[in-house]
N, C-alpha and C positions, 0 to 999 in steps of 0.2 A: 733512414738516418736517425740515430738516437736523439739528436737535437730537435729534429722535426717532430718526432713523437712527443717529446717533452712540451714543445710549443702547443701541440694539439691538446694535450692534457690541461695545460694552463688555460688555454682558450675555452675549453669545455667547462672547467671549474669557474672561470670568470662569468661564463654565460649563466650557469646555475645561480651563482651569487647575485648577479644582476637581476635575474628573474625573480628570485625570492625577495630581494630588496624592493623591487617595484610592487610585488604583490603585498608586501608588508605595508608600504606607504599607502597603497590604495585602500587596504583594510582599515588603516588608521584614519584616513580621510573619511571613509564611510562611517566609522564610529563617531567621529567628531560631528559630522553633519546630522546623524540620527539621534544624538544625545540631547536631551532637553535640559539645557543649563538653567539654573535658577537665576532670575534677573538680579543684578547687583542691587543691594540694599542702599537706600539713601543714607548718607551720613546723618547721625543724630541731629546735627545742627540744621539739616535741611528739612527735618520733619517739624511740622507745626505743633506747638504746645496745645494741650487741651484748654478750652476756655468755655465758660458758661455764657459768654456774650453771644447774642443772636442778632442777625441782621435786622429783623423786624419783629414786632409783637404779633401775637396770634390774631388779633382783630384786623391787622393790616392784611394778613394772608386771607382771612375770610372775605374781606372786601375785594381784594385784587385777584385772588387766585380761585376763589370758590363762588364767584358771582354775587357776593354780599348776601348769601342766603340766610334767612332767619331760622331755618330748620335746625333742630338739634342734630349734631353729628352722632352717629352710632357706628359700632363695628359692622353691623349688617349693611350699612350704606357706604362702607369704605371703598369698595370697588367702584361705585358710581362717583364718589368724590374724586377718586384718582382720574377718572375720565375727564371730569370738568377741569381738574388741575392741569392735566395734559394740554387742554385746549386754551388755557389762559394765555393772554397776549403779553403780559408784563414780563420783561426779561428775567427779573428776579424769580418770578413764579416758575418760569420754564427751567431755569438753572437748578432750583431746588427740587423740582420734579425729577430732573435727570438724576440728582443725587439719590432721591427716594428709589428710583428704578434700579440704581446700582446696589442699594441696600436690601430691598424687599421685593418679594413676589406675593401678590394678593390674589386669591381665587375665591369665588363663591359658587356653591353648588346647591341644588335643591333636592329634596327627598320627600316622597309621599308615604303616608301611612294610612291604611284602611282599618278603621276601628269598628268592629261589629257592635250592634246594639247591646249585646250581652256584656260587653266590656266597657262601654261608654260611661256608665254610671260610676265605675271605679276610677276611671281616668279623670272624670269631672271632679271627683272628691280630691284627687291629688292637686287639681288646678284651682281649688277653692270655688268650684261651680261657676267658673268663668268661661262662658261660651266663646269669647274672643280668643282666649288661650287655646281652646279646643281646636279652633280653626288653624291656629299656629302649629299645633301638633300635627294636624293632618297634612299640612304643607310646610315643611321646615327648610330653612336656609342655613347652610353651614359655611362659615367663612374661615379660610385657612391663610395664615400669614407665615411666610418662610423667609428667614434672614439669609440672604445669599452669601454673606460674609462669614457669619459665625455658625450657620446651619441650624440655628434654633428654629423651632417650628411650634406653632400653637393653633389649635382648632377651637373655634368659637361657635357655640350654639346656646345662647342664654336660656332657651326653653328647657335644657337639661337640668337646670337648677330646680325644676319642679318635680323631678322624678322622686319616687319614694326612697326614704332613707337619707336624703340630703338635708332636709330642713331640721331645725332644732326640735328637741323634745318639749314636753309640756312645762318644764321647769323654767323659771325666770333666770336668765343668764347671770345677772349680778348676784342674785341670792345663791345660785349654784356655786359661784367662785368664792363668795364669802364663807359658805359652809365648808367648802373644800379647804380653805385656808385655816379655819378653826380646827378642823379635824386633824390636820397634819402638823400643826405648830408645835405641840408638845414633844413630838418625837423627831423634830427636824434637825438633821446634822448641821445644816448651814447656819441655823440660829445659834449654835454653839461651835462655830467654825474653829475657834482657838483650840478646842480639845478634840473635835471629831472630824477634822480634815487634815490632810498632809500639807507639808510646807515645801517650797523650793529650797534649793541648797543655799541661796542667798537670803532666805527668810521670806517674810510676807511684806506686802505693800498695803498700808491701811490709810484710810481717809475718814472724813466725818460720816459719810453715808455708805461706804463700800470698802471691800477688802479683797485680798487674793488668797487662793489656796492652790497648792499643786494638785493636778489631777492624779488620782491614785492609779488610774489605768490609762496610760498616755497613748496618743496617736502621733506624737512628734516629740523630739528631744526636749523642747520647751513647750509645755502644755499646761495651762493653768485654768482655774475657775475664777471669774470675776463675779462677786456676789454682792447684792444689796444687803444692808444691815436692817432691812425690814422684811418680814415674812410674806406679807400679802402680795400675790403675784401681779396685781394691777394697781395697787394704791401707792404709786411712786410719783413724786413731783418732778418738775423740770429741774429744780436744783439738785435733787437726788440723782436724776439721770445724768446730768452733766458731771457730777462728781464721779459717778460710775464709769463714764467714758474716760475721764481724766486718770482714774486709777488704772484703767486698761492701757492707756498710752504710757504711763510711768512704768508699768510692767514690761511693755515691749522694749523700752529703752534700757531697762535694767538687764534684760536678757541680752540685748545687743552689746552692752558694756561687758557682759560676762563672756560672750563668744561672738565676735563680730562677723562671723560667716553666716549667722542667723539674722536675716534682715528683711524677710518677707512676712508682714503681719496679717493675721486673720482673726476675726471675731465672729463666732457663731452663737446664736441665741434662739432656743426653742422655748416657748412659753406654754406651760400647762401640759399635762399628760397627753392631751389630744395631739399636741405637736411633738410628742416623744420626749418631753422633758423628764429626766430621772427623778427630780424632786419638784414640788410645787413652789418652793422658795425661789424667787427670781434670780437667775444666774446665767452667765454666758461662758462659752469655751473660747479661751484665747490661746493662740499658738503662733509660733514662728517657724518658717522653713528656711533652708539654706540655699537651695539652688533656684527656686522659682515659686510662684504662687501655686496653689493646689490646682488639680487638673482642669476643671471646667473654666476657672478664671484664666488660667494660663492659655487655654485654647482660644478664649476671646482675645487675650493679649497678642498671641501670635497671629490671629486673624486680623487684628488691627494693624500690625506691622505689615502684613501682606497687602492690606488695603492701601497703606501709605505708599508702598512700592508701586502699586498699580495706578495711583491717583496723585502723582506729583507731590508726595509728602503730606497730603491732606490727613488731618487727624480724624480717625474713625469715630471716636467718642463725641467730638464736636459736631460732626455731620449727623450722628445719631440724635443728638439733642436738637439740632436745627429742624430735622424733619418732623420730630414729635411736636416741637413748638409750633410749626406751621399748621398742624392739625388740631392745635389747642389742647394737647396732651401733656403740657408742662406747667409747672409753677416754680417760682424762684424765691429764695430767701437769702438776701445778701449775695455771698459768693457761691452759694450752693443751688443746685437745681434738682427737681424731682420730676420724673416722667411716669405716667401710667403706661407701662411698657407694652409695645405691640406684640411681643412674643413672650408673654409671662410664663413662668414655670407653673404657676397655679393661680387661683383666684386672687384678685385685688393686688397683683404685684405692683409695687412702686420701686422704681430704679433711681437711686439718688447718687449724684456725682458732684464733686468739687475738685478744684486743682489740688488742694491739700486737705488734710483732716483737721480743719479748724472748727470754731464754735458754730458757725452757720451750718456746716455739714451735720454736726451732731444735733443741733436744734431741729433741723428739718427731719431727721430720723425720729426724734422724740414726738414731733407733731404728727408724723405718719402713724406711729404706734398708738398715740392717743386717739387718732381718728378711728383706728380699728377697734379699740377698746370702748370708747365713749359713744361714737356716732353709729358704728356698724354693729356694736354688741358682739364682736368677734374677738375676744381676748386671747384666743389660741393663735399664735403666729410663729413664723420662722424667719429669721434674719441671718444673712451672711454679709459680712463686711470685709472688704479687701482694701488695704492701704498701700500707697506707694512704698517702694523699698526704702529702708531706713538709711538715710545719708545725712547725719547730723550737720547742721549749720550750712546746708545748701538746699536750694530749691529743687523740686522734682524736674527731671530732664524730659526731653521730648520722647524718649523711649520708655518712660514710666507709664503705668496706668494712672488714671486719676484715682482719688479716693472714691470707692464705690460701695454702696450698700443696697442690697436687694431684699425686700420684705414682702412676704405673702401671708394671707390668712390661711388657717388650716381647718375651717369649718366650725360649727357650734361645739363648744367645749364639752357639752354633756352628751354628744352623739357618739356612740361607740364605733360607728362605721369609719373605716380608714378612708382618707381623701386621696390617697395615692394608689394607683392601680398599675397593672402591667402596661397600660397605655402610656402613662407618664414615665415609668421606669425604662421602657425599652423602645418606645416609638416617638410620640409627640405629646405635648401638653394639651390636655383636655380642659378647657377653661369655660366656666359658666357665667362669668361676670364681664360686662362690657367695660373696657378701659376708659371710654368716654364718661361713664358714670363714676368710675373710681376717682378721676382727677377732680371732679366737682366736690367730692367729700374732702379731699386734701386741701383744696383752695379755701373751702369754708372754715376749716380748722385754722389755717394760717391767718385768714381774715379776722377771726375772733381774737387771735393772739398777737396781731401785728403791733399793737401799742406796747406790748411787753418786750418786743424785740429791740435790743440795743446793739449798736455797732460793736464789733469784736474789739476788746481792749488790748489785743496783742499785736496790733500793727501788722496784719498779714498782707498789707498792700504790696509789700516788696515781693512776696511770693505769688500773689494772685494776679496783679495787674499785668495785662499783656504788653508786649512791645508796641510802641506807638504806630509802627507800620502795619500791625495786625488789627488795630482798633477800627471799627466801622466808622465811616465818615458821614457827617450830617448832610442830608439833602432835603429839598423842600418836601419830598414825599415820605422820607424815612429818617427820623431823627436818630442821632447816635445813641447807643446804649450806654447808660451810666454804669461805670464799673467801680466807682469809688465806694468803699464799704461804708462811708459816712452817710450815704443816701439809702440806707437799707429800707427805711419805711416807705420811701417813694418807689423803690424798685419792687417791693412787695405789692404795693397798690397797683402799679402798672401791670404786673404779671397777672393780677386777678382780673 
């Protein structure tokens, strides 16, 4: 019958449609179950703001978490220190050790060297005829620190600082820099910046001790040079440096007023030819980007956001500061903090942070630079500064980075050998200086200058002070941390 055949065709078509529908739904279900969805981000309000407040001072951790040892901490002992920290009974010690384990992986390995008698005399000459150092060469210990969040990695072996070609030449460093300044002053473009440098479309920004010039060969739409009005690369005072940073901030805001999509500020400073400076005259590169901070800092920023997602909104930078503080690798100046960084890009790295780019932040940078120049006799340095995105008349939000400055030394200024190798460019940072030694130098400089430090006159308390519920509470064992910028001198003394 024609009707029966039609019904069979419809039934067959329905069967195929149903079969393909079921197959499609099963395939969709399989794809959904196998796809790794990104966890939902916390709302910005749920992420904690960065704070330089720490639960306890370093001495408290030494007493309660490290057995009150009187031995000096060193990078070579870090793995042993972590074992003792892990065994500490105080709950605050155990909690902060858990945070350290979330941030870092520390390993120590040994390596032996056989030195034949025919080579030993030369090696001893490199070591200053120190037979104890010769023993250290024959049995070396290499400590590697890997940041599990940002993937930064540094390899420490301080004995490598004794290898040939690393130490300074015979010239006195101060005299070398003085001679270099005299030789280059007459032909210096920046000494005659009004006539021998380019200008931004909105003109120049000038102050008593500093001025701006447009970079003739840009690496961003807004790219300028902030220069001192003195030629000597190391003979600048705190007043001149603060004027220099003030000029940089004014330039950032002028660019933002010109085009408000450019709101991510950067300041890069290389001092002396050893650090790849194009001219001896002290100057820094200022730039603004539109979408994000430059690559390496943006990677750290995104890593910090991921860390907050995985740790109930905890602020990565605050935790970073807390674990460095527990190990005695921090010092404080008002609302700013400095860390001898556990994964430095190169020797002597100091990692400076503050909620905002206020005067405490810039002073701490100045004292760090003066430490390199005056105490360590290493005036060739590189600095990178990254500031929170420009949002005038509002405090930084929880998804902002803090104000960050990273500063390293670049080796003796008269040594022609480059301090950056394929290892640093493509693998990991090879570091010859112990961070525990670095922080002592920074603390000494702050201690010498603490009487000069005055509270910031700009009333940054509104931006800096944390919400009351975030402030540490006083207990018999751990007093609350002072966060009032009026107590700057006391806080500096406590940090030391």
